[in-house]
N, C-alpha and C positions, 0 to 999 in steps of 0.2 A: 504493500499499499504506500502511495506517496505521500510524503510529509506535507502538512498544510502550512503554508509560510505566512499565511494572513494574519492581520493583527487582530486578534479577538479579545474578548472581555477579560482574559487572564492576564493581559500585559496592559490594561488600561487601568489607569490609577484612578480609583473610583471612591475610597473612603475618604470622608472629611477630614478626619484625624490625620491620616497619612499626607494630604494635600496641604493641610496647614503646616506640617513639620516640614516638608519639603521647601515650601515657599519661605518659611522662617529660617531655617537652620541649613538650607542649602548653599551652594556656592554658585555664583552667577557669572556669565559671560554674554555680551552684548554687542551687537552693531546696529546699523540703521534700519534693519529690518525686522530683527528678532532679539528677544531676550531669552536665554536658556539658562534655567536654574536646574541643578544637578545634585545627587546626593548618592554616594556610593552606599550599597547595602551588602549584606552578608552573602546571600545566594537568592536563587529562584528567577534570574533572568531580569530583564529591564521591564520598567513599567513606564507609561507614557502619560502624559496630561498635556492637551492642545488648548489654549486659550486664545480665542479671537473675538475681542469684544465688538461691541456694536459702534465704538470709536473707529474702528478699521473700517467698516463698511456697514450701512444702514441695511443693505440687502442679504438676507440670509443665504442665498444662492452663492453670493462672493465669498462669504464667511466659510460656507461648507467647502467651496473649491478650494480654498487656502489649506483648511484642514485634510482636504484629501490628498493635495499636493504633497505636505509635509509628511503624512502617514505613509505614503507610497515610498517616498524617499528613504525614510528611516528603514522601511521594511527591505528595499534594496540593499542598503548597506549593513544589513543585518544586525540591527540594533539590540533585538532580543537576546543576543549572544552576552552582552554586558550585564554585570550586576549592578545597574543604575538605575535610580528613579530620575526621569527626566521630565521638566516642565518646559513647554515651548511658548512663549508669549509672543503673539505677532503684532507688529507694529503697522501705523498706517500707510507707510510708502509700499508695503508689500502687496498692497491691492492693486498698484498700477505698474510693478516692477515686472521685467521680462521674465520669461521662465529660466533662461540661462543664468541671469545674476541671482534669481531667487534661489536656484539650487546651489550655485557657487557659494553664496553667503550662508547657507544653512550648512553645507559640508563644511566650510572654514570654521564654523563654531563647532560642529561636532567634532572635529578633529582636534580641537585644543581640550576637549575633556579628557582628563587623565583617566587611565584604566583600561 
């Protein structure tokens, strides 16, 4: 049977307590498109939190598109293999950024995360 590489509920950061802890105690990296907060954990694979506020775009379609692009990129670079909780906060310029620059900036931040 082929292994399913899709991002499912198991790797989404859901618990309010875990989210608060990550945002308070996690380390932060940032550029003009994203702010990434990360926190290493003992084991269990990486969990992901995507935050795209209405300040980025009033249109849900646009916000969801940004979430899908980020999720797909992290899936392709095998984010799940790291034992790191990761929050990606999207900034307003990401709405109008080209795909090439969008992925380049996301990859640059991801590469800076230790571990």
